Phi, psi and omega in degrees: 000133180281161182302315181294331177289322178296315180299319179295317179298318179293317180298322182292343180275345182282140178256129182282140176230118179262120181232174185307322184264002177152193183260116182251165178223150172226149180254107183295346179274355184234071176290148178256059181116176181285158176300146178247188183293335182254354180149202182234152178243133183233159170296137182220178178226136175278167176305332180281349184097352179297139176287135180220170170262127181248121181261128175256113184279149172281134182299147177139183182299322180298323179295320178296320177296316181294322176297321179295317177297317180299320178299319178293318180294326180295335181275347185227159175246132179235144185297320186245026179236132179299139180297133175262117184271331181192159175203159179152180178265122183232000000 
């Protein structure tokens, strides 16, 4: 397999997520730990190409609460809280 074929195969496994600040991607083959009570976290890519952790929430009331918290965190910086780059339903 040639390098460009490998890159195409890898690109095809990424799932696109459209959110307010851009087009994000997550790789469903690369979970970053076991699923939790609010969803799953996967290796992801930001619109800039930067590697990020992308969280896929489980539908329900808890997901709506977590999205609301993420919106608040995105507006502020906290010393011991991971930076929230974007949030929304995608």
